[in-house]
C-alpha positions in Angstrom: -49.1 43.2 -31.7 -45.9 44.3 -29.9 -47.3 47.6 -29.5 -50.3 46.4 -27.8 -48.1 44.6 -25.7 -46.2 47.2 -24.4 -49.2 49.8 -24.2 -50.7 46.8 -21.6 -47.6 46.3 -19.7 -47.3 50.1 -19.5 -50.9 50.5 -18.1 -50.9 47.6 -15.7 -47.1 49.8 -14.2 -49.1 52.8 -14.0 -52.3 51.1 -12.3 -49.6 48.9 -9.9 -47.7 52.3 -8.8 -50.5 55.0 -8.6 -53.9 53.1 -7.6 -54.0 53.4 -4.0 -55.8 51.0 -1.4 -59.5 50.6 -2.1 -60.2 51.3 1.5 -59.0 54.9 1.1 -60.2 57.4 -0.5 -60.0 61.3 -1.7 -62.1 63.6 -0.2 -62.1 67.4 0.6 -64.9 68.0 2.6 -65.0 67.1 6.6 -68.6 66.3 5.7 -67.7 63.0 4.0 -66.7 61.7 7.0 -70.5 61.9 8.5 -71.6 60.6 5.4 -69.0 57.5 5.8 -70.0 57.3 9.2 -73.9 57.3 8.7 -73.5 53.9 7.2 -72.6 52.2 10.3 -74.1 51.5 13.8 -72.7 54.0 16.0 -72.1 51.6 19.1 -69.9 49.4 16.3 -67.3 52.1 14.6 -64.4 54.7 16.0 -64.7 57.9 14.1 -60.9 58.9 14.4 -59.6 62.7 13.3 -56.2 63.5 12.1 -55.6 67.3 13.9 -53.2 69.7 12.4 -54.3 70.3 8.3 -57.6 68.5 9.3 -59.5 69.9 12.0 -57.3 72.7 12.4 -55.0 74.9 10.7 -52.7 77.9 12.0 -54.2 81.6 11.4 -51.3 82.8 9.8 -48.1 81.6 7.2 -45.9 80.0 10.4 -46.8 77.9 13.2 -48.7 75.4 11.2 -47.3 72.0 9.5 -45.8 73.5 6.5 -43.9 76.0 8.5 -42.3 73.3 10.6 -41.2 71.3 7.9 -39.8 74.5 6.3 -37.3 74.8 9.3 -36.8 71.8 9.7 -35.1 71.8 6.1 -33.2 75.2 6.7 -31.4 73.7 9.4 -31.0 70.2 7.7 -29.3 72.8 5.1 -26.8 74.0 7.4 -25.5 70.5 7.5 -27.9 69.3 10.9 -29.3 65.9 10.4 -32.5 65.2 10.4 -33.2 64.5 13.8 -31.0 67.1 14.3 -32.8 69.2 12.6 -36.2 68.3 14.3 -35.1 68.3 17.7 -33.5 72.4 17.6 -36.8 73.1 15.6 -39.6 71.6 18.1 -38.5 74.5 20.5 -39.5 77.1 18.1 -42.6 74.4 17.2 -43.8 74.5 20.8 -43.5 78.4 21.6 -45.8 78.9 18.4 -48.2 76.7 19.6 -48.8 77.8 23.2 -49.0 81.3 21.4 -50.6 81.9 18.2 -54.3 81.3 17.2 -55.9 78.8 15.1 -58.5 78.1 13.0 -61.0 75.3 11.8 -60.1 74.0 8.2 -63.5 74.5 7.3 -66.4 76.4 8.5 -68.4 73.4 9.0 -66.0 71.2 10.6 -67.0 71.8 14.3 -70.8 70.8 13.2 -69.4 68.1 11.9 -67.9 66.9 15.0 -70.3 67.9 17.4 -73.4 66.7 15.1 -71.4 63.3 15.1 -70.9 62.7 19.2 -75.2 63.9 19.4 -75.5 60.8 16.8 -73.8 58.9 19.6 -70.5 58.4 17.6 -67.3 57.4 19.5 -64.9 60.3 18.1 -61.5 60.5 19.3 -58.6 62.1 17.4 -55.3 60.9 16.5 -52.4 63.1 15.9 -48.4 62.8 15.6 -48.1 65.2 18.5 -46.4 64.8 21.6 -47.6 64.0 24.9 -46.4 67.6 25.8 -49.0 69.5 23.2 -52.4 67.4 24.5 -53.2 69.6 27.0 -52.5 72.8 25.2 -54.0 71.4 21.7 -57.0 70.6 23.9 -57.6 74.1 24.7 -57.0 75.0 20.8 -59.5 73.0 20.0 -61.8 74.4 22.6 -60.9 77.5 21.2 -62.2 76.8 17.8 -65.6 75.3 18.8 -64.6 71.8 19.0 -65.0 69.3 22.1 -62.5 66.7 21.7 -63.7 64.8 25.1 -64.9 61.2 24.6 -66.8 59.8 28.0 -66.4 56.9 26.8 -62.7 56.4 27.5 -60.5 57.3 30.5 -60.1 60.3 30.5 -56.3 60.0 31.3 -54.3 56.9 29.3 -50.5 56.7 29.2 -48.4 53.9 27.7 -44.4 54.1 26.6 -44.6 50.0 25.2 -44.0 51.4 21.9 -40.9 53.3 20.6 -42.0 56.6 21.7 -44.5 57.3 24.9 -48.2 57.8 23.8 -50.6 59.7 26.1 -54.5 59.8 25.5 -55.9 63.4 27.1 -59.4 64.6 26.9 -60.1 62.7 23.7 -56.8 63.5 21.9 -54.0 60.5 21.3 -51.0 62.1 21.0 -48.7 58.9 19.5 -45.6 61.4 18.4 -43.3 59.3 15.7 -45.3 55.7 16.7 -46.6 53.9 14.1 -50.7 55.5 14.4 -52.2 51.9 13.5 -49.7 50.2 16.7 -50.6 53.0 18.9 -54.4 53.4 18.2 -55.2 49.7 19.0 -52.5 49.8 21.9 -54.9 51.7 23.2 -58.0 50.2 22.3 -56.8 47.0 23.9 -55.5 48.9 27.2 -59.4 50.4 27.5 -60.6 46.3 26.9 -62.8 48.3 23.6 -63.3 46.4 20.3 -65.0 47.8 17.5 -66.1 46.3 14.2 -64.9 49.2 12.1 -62.4 52.1 11.9 -63.0 55.2 10.3 -59.9 57.4 10.1 -59.4 60.9 8.3 -55.6 62.8 7.8 -54.4 64.6 5.4 -51.3 62.2 5.3 -51.7 58.8 3.3 -48.9 57.1 5.1 -50.7 57.6 8.4 -54.0 56.1 6.7 -52.0 53.1 5.4 -51.0 52.4 9.2 -54.1 52.2 10.2 -55.5 50.3 7.4 -52.7 47.7 8.3 -53.4 47.5 11.7 -56.6 47.4 11.0 -56.5 44.1 8.9 -54.8 42.3 11.3 -57.4 42.7 13.6 -59.9 41.9 10.9 -61.6 45.6 11.9 -63.1 47.0 8.6 -61.2 50.0 8.0 -62.2 53.3 5.9 -59.7 56.2 5.7 -60.5 59.9 3.9 -57.5 61.2 2.3 -58.6 64.9 3.4 -56.9 67.2 0.7 -58.5 70.5 1.6 -55.2 71.8 2.7 -53.4 70.8 -0.2 -53.2 74.0 -2.1 -52.5 75.7 1.0 -49.3 73.6 2.0 -48.7 73.9 -2.1 -48.5 77.7 -2.1 -46.9 78.0 1.5 -44.8 81.0 1.2 -41.6 80.4 3.5 -40.3 84.2 3.0 -43.4 85.6 4.7 -43.5 82.9 7.2 -39.7 83.8 8.4 -40.7 87.6 8.4 -43.8 87.2 10.2 -42.1 84.9 12.9 -39.0 87.1 13.1 -42.3 90.2 13.8 -44.1 87.9 16.2 -40.6 87.1 18.4 -40.2 90.7 18.2 -43.0 91.8 19.4 -42.9 89.4 22.1 -39.5 90.6 23.1 -40.9 94.2 23.4 -44.3 92.8 25.5 -41.9 91.3 27.7 -39.8 94.3 28.3 -43.1 96.6 29.2 
């Protein structure tokens, strides 16, 4: 009996700490977004998409999220605080973003977004990228066949009543380090728009939970897709190769500037 009781306790603890929200499911295909959307009336649901490691990723070892994290960790290992490391990494990240090419995470990514829009769904991008990068982000998406524009909202919307300023531009809501849920619903309030449901796809579960929590406060149905397509890529990130590629890239840029 004691063994059975211990087993049940262990099972309970495992389930308590390992289970995710019933509103969040794992997905390794962007096509799951289309399938989930089809369950709803297009006029009553908002489809929100993360960008980095969800819609697009770098064509090189450097330039993406894993590289950014690596650069921050390098600086922290030198004794910098997390804030200092991030602030010193951002200029290099911006420099790379304005020069390197991007690609869709899956061959069908652009087609899925295009199909959602053709079917009448409201689709926006919800990203932790800051305002300074949004126009460039729009160009990057356009370059890989994704039209981020959404004519159902104001083309431009700026608000600064959260911790960090937020900007909506060309269908992209950049919230920086703000709570994604709070930023999203603040944006909808400004636009005087309400939806019965929100479907959100993101590679990071913490952001899905943020939107889920904010949706629950508004009594809005929530469906979260924890996108895992880039998990293996991030796991196998090669920091040495990234450093080498970046150094070579910088050297080539300097030579081109001198020519």
